[in-house]
N, C-alpha and C positions, 0 to 999 in steps of 0.2 A: 311407807318410807319413800322419799324421793330418790331420784337417780343421782344425787349429789355424791361426790367422792367421800369415802370414809377414812378416818384415821383412828388408830387405836391409842387411847390415852391411858397410861398406867396410873392406877390409883392405889398408892401404898397404904392409905388409910381407908380402904374400901369399906370396912365394917362401919366406920363413922358416917360415910357418905351414903351407905345403903345400896351400893352397886357392886357388881362383880369385880374381880381384880382388874379386869380390863373392860372398858366400855367402848363400843363402836359408836362414834358420834360423827355427824357430818363435818367435813372440813369447813373452815370459816367461809362465809359467803360474802359477796359484795354488799356494801351498805344499801339498805332499802330492799334487799331481796325478799321475795315472797315465795309461797309454795309453788309447786309445779303447775298448779291450776291457774296461777296468776292472782289468786285471791288469798289474802290473809284476813280471815273473817272472825274466827273464834277468839274470845278474850277471856282468859282464866286468871283467877287470883290464887297464888300459891302462898299459903300461910305456913311457913317453916323457918326455924331459926338457923338452919344450916345453910350458910351462904354458898359454899362450894356445891352442894347438892342443887341449889336453885340455879346456879350458873350453868350447870350441865343440863338440867331440865329445860331451862329457858332457851338454850341454843338448839337443843333437839326439837323442841316444840315449834320454835320459830321456823325451822327448816321444813316443818310439816304443816304450816299454815295456822299456827296458834300463837297469838300474842299473850304474854304472861306479865303479871305484875306481882311483886313480892311484898309480903308483910312479915316481919321477923318476930313479932310477938302476938299473943292473943289479943290484947287491946288494940294493936295496930291493925290486925285483921278485921276486928269488929268495926273500927273507924272506916276502913276502906269499903266495907260492905255498906255501911250507913251513909257513905259519901254521895250515893246516888249514881256512881259510875256503873255502867252496864257490864256485868260479868255473865258469861254463859255457864260457868261452873266454878267451883272452889275445890282446890286440892288442899286438904287440911291435915296437918300433923297433929298427933295426939299430945305429945310432950312439948308444951310451949311455955315460955316464961310469961308471967303476968296473968294469964288466963289460959287454962289448959284447953285442948281441942274439943273435948267432949262438952265442956261448959259453954264454949263458943258455939258449938253446933246447936245446943239446946236453945240458946238465945237467938240464933239465926232462924231456927225453925218457928219461932214465935211470930216472925214477920215475913218469911220468904220460903218458897219451895225450890230455890235454886239448886241444881244438882251439886252434890257434895261427895267427893271421894276421900276417905280417910287414909292418911299415910302414917305408918308407925313402925317402930322397931319392935313393938310388942306383938308377938304372935299368939298371945293368950286368947283362948276361945271366949272367955267371959268379957274381955275387953272388946272383942269384935262384936259380940252380941249386943253389948251396951250401945256401941256406936250405931249399929243398925237399928236398934229399937228407938234411938233418939232421932232417927230420920236420915242417917247417911244412906246414900244410894249405892255405894260400893266401898270395899275395904281392901287395901293393898298393903301387905306387910313387907318391910325392908328385910333383906335386899330385894330389889326388883329391877327390871330392865326398863328403860324409857320407852322401848317399843311396846311392852305390855301395858304400861301406863297409858300411852296414847290409844291403844286398842280399847282399853276399858273406858277411857274418856269418851271415845266415839260411841261405844255401846250404850253408856249411860245417857248420852244426849239423844240417841235414837229412841230409847225407852221413854224418856221424859218429854219428848217433843210434843208440843201442843198440836192437836188436830186443827189445821188451818181453817176448817169449816166451823169450828167452835170458838175460834180465837177472838177475844175481846181485849183491846189494847188501849191504854190511856197514856198520853204524853202531854203534860201540862193541861191546857184547856181543850185539847183535842181528844176525841174518842173514836176508835175504829171498830166497826162491825165488819169483820173480814168476810163472813159468809154473804152478807148483804152488799158488800163492797161499798160501804157507806162511811163517810167521815163527817163528824160534827165538830165544830169549834165554837165554844161558848154557847152550846145549845142550838147553833145554826148549822144546817146541812151545807157542806161545801160541795159544789157541783164540779166534779173532776171527770176528765176523760179516763178511759180504761188504763192507758199508759201512765197518766199522771197519778192515778190512785196507786198503781204498782210501785212507782218511784217513791212516792211519799211513804208508803207502807214500809218499804225497804229501809228508808231513813229512820222511821219511827221505831222499828225493831232494833235499831242500833243507836238510839237517841244518846247524845253526849259523845259519840265517837265519830271521828272523821271517816267518811266513806269515799274512797278514791273515785274520781269521775269515771275512770276507765273501767271500773268494776260495777258501777251502779246498775246498769241494765241487767247484768248477769245476776246480781244479788236480788233484783226485782223479779227474777224469773222470766225476763224478756230478752233472752239471748237471740230470739227470733227476729228482733228488730235491729236492723243494720243501719245505724246512723252515726254521724260524726260527733265528737265531743261538743262542738259548737251547737249541734241540735239538742243535745242533752241540756246544755245551758239554757236554751230557749224554753224547753219544757219546765225546767226548774223556775225560770222567771214567771211562767204562766201560773205555776203552783203558788208562788209567793203572792201574786196578784189576787188570786182567788182566796188566799188565806188572810188577805189584808195586811200582808207583811212587806209593804213597799220598801221599808228601810232595812230589810234583811236582818232583823233582830232575832227572828225565830229560826229561819232557815238560812244559815250563813255559808258563805263561800270561803274556803280556805285556799288562797291563791296558789295556783300551781299544783294543787293536790286534789281537792274535791269539795264535798259539802258536809256539814254537820247540822243536824236538827237539835236545837237546844231543848233542855227539859223545862224551860221557863221557871 
């Protein structure tokens, strides 16, 4: 939890929301605030029909470096997952309108191994076992604290993190062999410097998401390189040239923010 000031918010309908009678949540932050590390990197999908619960979770997670998006029904959750947007994890309620959480999980596991934490007011052992057998990575029964949820989310992501030496990544016509530090585009090897490879890999791992220019080196694992934003722009320009992306249709600049690698 960050050092942001806390305020106690009374929740008269605590049972409905799934929290204790009072929940300590960070006081509102300035627009555009990020976590204490300066990086807001994780992106999670919350599939839950309780709008108040989502608002509380979204605020707490944002103060701790996690961006969240909500889907209020089972079909909306499935649509969000199938949209191609890059999510690091899914927080999935069992009781959902349109398509229940267990059915959604079953369909999700047919195409993806994205980490899933089930959220439910049902503490029944059978319900938990079914969820886990269908492929849920963890199970959290309401009421729960947002701090525990964040801890479980981080633990699940640690357990499911891909060994970087075995990682194979494909974005559009580009394929990455991380162990060999090799990138191919359309079957052709793209000759990159070590720093260029790290920058492109960081963008590829977050394809479809805007990566702030100020955070790109850190996300690429190159905090050892002390350069200006202008120098980062130059490296990105070199990457575009080597990818044959002179019109910046693949690797786009978001003016005043950073870059986004499209999924083609």
